C-alpha positions as CSV (number, residue, x, y, z in Angstrom):
1,M,24.7,-6.7,-15.3
2,Y,22.2,-6.8,-17.6
3,E,21.6,-9.0,-21.2
4,V,19.3,-8.4,-24.0
5,F,17.7,-11.1,-26.0
6,C,16.3,-10.2,-29.4
7,D,13.2,-13.1,-29.2
8,N,9.8,-13.5,-28.9
9,A,8.4,-13.3,-25.5
10,K,6.9,-16.9,-25.3
11,D,9.6,-18.8,-27.3
12,A,12.1,-17.3,-25.0
13,S,12.4,-19.7,-22.2
14,S,15.4,-21.8,-23.7
15,L,17.5,-18.6,-22.8
16,L,16.6,-18.1,-19.4
17,H,17.4,-20.0,-15.9
18,P,14.9,-21.9,-14.0
19,D,13.8,-20.3,-10.9
20,F,16.1,-17.3,-11.1
21,Y,14.3,-13.9,-11.3
22,Q,12.9,-12.0,-8.3
23,A,10.7,-10.2,-10.3
24,I,9.4,-10.0,-13.9
25,V,8.1,-5.9,-14.6
26,T,6.7,-5.7,-18.0
27,S,4.1,-3.7,-20.4
28,P,2.8,-6.4,-22.9
29,P,1.5,-4.6,-26.2
30,Y,-2.0,-3.6,-25.5
31,F,-5.3,-4.9,-27.3
32,G,-6.1,-3.2,-30.4
33,L,-3.4,-0.8,-30.4
34,R,-0.4,-0.3,-32.6
35,V,1.3,-3.0,-34.3
36,Y,5.0,-2.2,-33.8
37,G,6.4,-4.2,-37.1
38,D,6.1,-7.0,-39.4
39,D,6.3,-9.9,-37.2
40,D,3.5,-12.0,-37.0
41,R,4.5,-13.4,-33.7
42,E,3.6,-9.7,-32.0
43,V,1.3,-10.1,-29.3
44,G,-2.0,-8.4,-30.2
45,A,-1.1,-8.2,-33.9
46,N,-4.7,-9.1,-35.7
47,Q,-5.9,-10.9,-32.8
48,T,-9.3,-11.4,-31.4
49,L,-10.0,-10.1,-27.8
50,D,-9.9,-13.9,-26.5
51,E,-6.9,-14.6,-28.9
52,Y,-4.8,-12.1,-27.3
53,I,-6.0,-12.9,-23.7
54,D,-5.0,-16.5,-24.4
55,E,-1.7,-15.4,-25.7
56,L,-0.5,-13.1,-22.8
57,V,-1.7,-15.7,-20.6
58,G,0.4,-18.5,-22.3
59,V,3.5,-15.9,-22.5
60,F,3.6,-16.0,-18.6
61,E,3.0,-19.4,-18.4
62,S,6.0,-20.3,-20.2
63,L,8.0,-17.8,-18.0
64,K,6.8,-18.9,-14.7
65,F,9.4,-21.5,-14.3
66,S,12.3,-18.9,-14.5
67,L,10.2,-16.9,-11.6
68,R,11.3,-17.6,-8.4
69,D,9.0,-19.2,-5.7
70,D,8.8,-16.0,-3.9
71,G,9.0,-14.2,-7.1
72,V,6.5,-11.2,-8.0
73,L,5.1,-10.7,-11.8
74,W,4.2,-7.0,-12.3
75,V,1.8,-6.4,-15.3
76,N,1.0,-2.8,-16.8
77,I,-1.7,-3.2,-19.1
78,G,-4.4,-0.6,-20.7
79,D,-8.0,-0.6,-21.7
80,C,-9.7,0.4,-24.8
81,Y,-13.2,1.1,-26.2
82,N,-15.1,-1.2,-28.6
83,G,-15.3,-0.1,-32.3
84,S,-12.8,2.4,-31.8
85,T,-10.2,3.5,-34.4
86,G,-8.1,5.8,-32.3
87,A,-7.7,9.8,-33.0
88,G,-7.1,9.2,-36.8
89,T,-6.1,13.3,-37.3
90,D,-3.1,12.8,-34.9
91,Y,-1.6,10.9,-37.7
92,H,-2.1,13.1,-40.2
93,E,1.0,15.6,-41.5
94,G,1.5,17.8,-38.8
95,G,0.0,15.9,-36.2
96,R,1.2,14.8,-32.8
97,K,1.6,11.2,-34.3
98,E,2.7,11.9,-37.7
99,G,4.7,9.1,-39.1
100,K,3.6,6.4,-36.2
101,N,1.8,3.3,-36.9
102,K,-1.9,3.9,-36.4
103,W,-4.3,2.3,-34.0
104,G,-5.7,-0.7,-35.2
105,M,-9.5,-1.5,-35.2
106,R,-10.6,-2.7,-31.9
107,S,-14.0,-5.1,-32.2
108,V,-15.1,-7.5,-29.8
109,Q,-17.9,-9.6,-31.2
110,G,-21.1,-9.6,-29.2
111,L,-20.3,-6.3,-27.5
112,A,-21.9,-3.1,-28.5
113,P,-19.7,-0.4,-30.0
114,K,-18.7,2.3,-27.3
115,N,-18.6,-0.1,-24.6
116,L,-15.2,0.2,-22.6
117,I,-13.7,-3.4,-23.3
118,G,-12.6,-4.2,-19.5
119,V,-9.4,-5.7,-21.0
120,P,-7.2,-5.4,-17.7
121,W,-9.9,-7.5,-15.5
122,R,-10.7,-9.9,-18.5
123,F,-6.9,-10.7,-18.4
124,A,-6.5,-10.8,-14.6
125,L,-9.3,-13.2,-14.3
126,A,-8.0,-15.5,-17.0
127,M,-4.3,-15.4,-14.9
128,Q,-6.4,-16.3,-11.8
129,K,-7.8,-19.1,-13.7
130,A,-4.4,-20.5,-15.0
131,G,-3.3,-20.5,-10.9
132,W,-1.5,-17.0,-10.4
133,I,-2.3,-15.2,-7.4
134,L,-3.7,-11.8,-8.0
135,R,-2.2,-9.7,-5.1
136,S,-3.0,-6.3,-6.0
137,E,-4.4,-3.6,-8.4
138,V,-2.4,-0.6,-8.8
139,I,-3.8,2.2,-10.6
140,W,-1.3,4.4,-12.3
141,W,-2.7,8.0,-12.1
142,K,-1.3,10.0,-15.3
143,T,-0.6,13.6,-14.0
144,K,-0.8,14.4,-17.8
145,A,-3.9,12.7,-19.5
146,Y,-3.7,12.3,-23.4
147,P,-5.6,15.6,-24.7
148,Q,-9.0,14.8,-26.3
149,Q,-12.0,17.0,-27.6
150,E,-14.4,17.2,-25.2
151,S,-16.9,18.3,-27.5
152,Y,-17.4,14.8,-28.8
153,I,-16.2,12.8,-25.8
154,K,-19.2,11.9,-23.8
155,R,-17.6,10.4,-21.0
156,P,-14.7,11.3,-18.6
157,I,-11.4,11.3,-20.1
158,P,-9.0,8.4,-19.1
159,A,-6.0,9.2,-17.1
160,H,-5.0,6.1,-15.6
161,E,-3.9,2.7,-16.5
162,T,-4.0,-0.7,-14.5
163,V,-0.7,-2.4,-13.0
164,F,-1.4,-6.0,-11.6
165,M,0.6,-7.6,-9.3
166,F,0.8,-11.6,-9.2
167,S,2.7,-14.1,-7.4
168,K,3.5,-17.6,-7.7
169,S,2.6,-18.5,-4.3
170,P,1.3,-17.0,-1.0
171,D,4.9,-16.6,0.3
172,Y,6.8,-13.9,-1.8
173,R,9.2,-11.2,-1.4
174,W,7.8,-8.0,-0.2
175,N,9.5,-4.9,0.9
176,A,7.1,-2.5,3.0
177,T,9.4,0.5,1.7
178,G,8.1,3.1,-0.8
179,K,4.5,3.9,-1.5
180,R,2.0,2.5,0.8
181,F,-1.3,2.9,-1.1
182,S,-2.7,1.4,-4.5
183,V,-2.8,4.7,-6.4
184,W,0.4,5.5,-7.9
185,R,0.8,9.3,-9.0
186,M,3.4,9.8,-12.2
187,S,3.9,11.7,-15.4
188,P,3.8,9.9,-18.3
189,T,7.5,9.7,-20.4
190,S,7.5,11.9,-23.2
191,R,11.2,12.0,-24.3
192,N,11.3,8.4,-25.6
193,P,11.8,6.9,-29.2
194,H,9.4,4.1,-28.0
195,E,5.8,4.4,-29.1
196,A,4.5,3.3,-25.9
197,P,7.1,4.0,-23.0
198,F,5.9,4.0,-19.2
199,P,7.7,6.5,-16.9
200,L,10.9,5.1,-15.3
201,E,9.5,5.6,-11.8
202,L,6.9,3.0,-12.4
203,P,9.2,-0.2,-12.7
204,M,11.4,1.3,-10.0
205,E,8.6,1.1,-7.9
206,C,7.6,-2.8,-8.7
207,I,11.4,-3.5,-8.5
208,L,12.2,-1.8,-5.0
209,A,8.9,-3.5,-3.6
210,S,9.7,-7.4,-4.8
211,T,13.6,-7.5,-5.0
212,D,16.5,-7.5,-3.4
213,E,19.9,-5.6,-4.1
214,G,21.8,-7.6,-6.5
215,G,18.7,-9.5,-7.8
216,W,17.7,-10.2,-11.1
217,V,14.7,-8.7,-13.0
218,L,13.1,-10.0,-16.3
219,D,11.0,-7.8,-19.0
220,P,9.8,-10.1,-21.9
221,F,8.5,-7.0,-23.7
222,A,11.1,-4.6,-23.3
223,G,10.6,-1.9,-25.8
224,S,13.1,0.7,-25.3
225,G,14.6,-0.8,-22.2
226,T,12.8,1.1,-19.3
227,T,12.7,-1.8,-17.0
228,G,16.2,-2.6,-17.5
229,E,17.5,1.1,-16.6
230,A,15.1,0.9,-13.7
231,A,16.8,-2.2,-12.0
232,L,20.4,-1.1,-12.9
233,I,19.8,2.2,-11.1
234,C,18.6,0.1,-8.2
235,G,21.2,-2.0,-8.1
236,R,19.5,-5.1,-9.6
237,S,20.3,-6.8,-12.8
238,A,18.0,-7.3,-15.6
239,T,17.3,-9.6,-18.4
240,L,15.3,-8.1,-21.5
241,I,13.7,-9.8,-24.2
242,E,12.7,-7.7,-27.3
243,L,11.2,-9.2,-30.7
244,Y,12.5,-6.5,-32.9
245,P,16.4,-6.2,-33.6
246,E,16.2,-2.2,-33.9
247,S,14.6,-1.9,-30.3
248,A,16.9,-4.5,-29.0
249,E,19.9,-2.5,-30.0
250,V,18.0,0.5,-28.7
251,C,17.9,-1.3,-25.3
252,R,21.6,-2.1,-25.5
253,Q,22.9,1.2,-26.3
254,R,20.6,2.8,-23.4
255,L,21.4,0.2,-20.9
256,A,25.5,0.6,-21.8
257,G,25.2,4.3,-20.3
258,V,23.1,3.5,-17.1
259,S,24.7,3.7,-13.6
260,L,23.9,2.7,-10.4
261,A,21.9,5.7,-8.0
262,E,23.5,6.5,-4.7
263,D,19.9,6.8,-3.1
264,V,16.6,5.3,-4.7
265,E,14.8,5.8,-1.4
266,W,12.9,9.0,-3.0
267,V,11.0,6.8,-5.0
């Protein structure tokens, strides 16, 4: 089963049942990256770093009631550099990202340009302060890193993102199967209409580790519906929340064609 709601993640609490979901698995918009539409409720749109962190923590606080006491929250979140505007030439005619929304300006007051901002850990510390238990930092090692011109990049080229595992209480659901270690080697997906999709295998790992067959999974930043597809393949049900109607319809069409996998132990 699945359901797709078109709403703002923070305002969607009225659509959800209390103490219902075994896991929340999501990848919210990253700080200072693309704006996906013109809705000023979009997380990260024209926000300072502090506003962005506060908004994200507020979203998960508003959804906390819907997560079971033994539930787990998984958040994939990326980092960026202060003062960067992204690879501008990629968006020119003939570029790899022609026609897509260009990155916004990433500027943190009081931080010198070229600093790695440390967005994931700033977020994690704020979540701890709000009462969440940070259980693990998972490193998503991208086997195909985004190409950058090494002639002007005077640092190692980023080839990973962070996935945080939070729980509401010390007693939470955990299936001791699948990946045993905290570095997950996965290739980024490329055949997807959404601008920032993560690989299907990533939410599958999270779902199999923290839910039972037949359980419900929530993604409040659904994007193109990858978490929902992963849930259905694994024999779970999914609730997806997406701000933009066009993306919500993409989710519905995508999930309508998903069938349960006969064997998911390979993940």
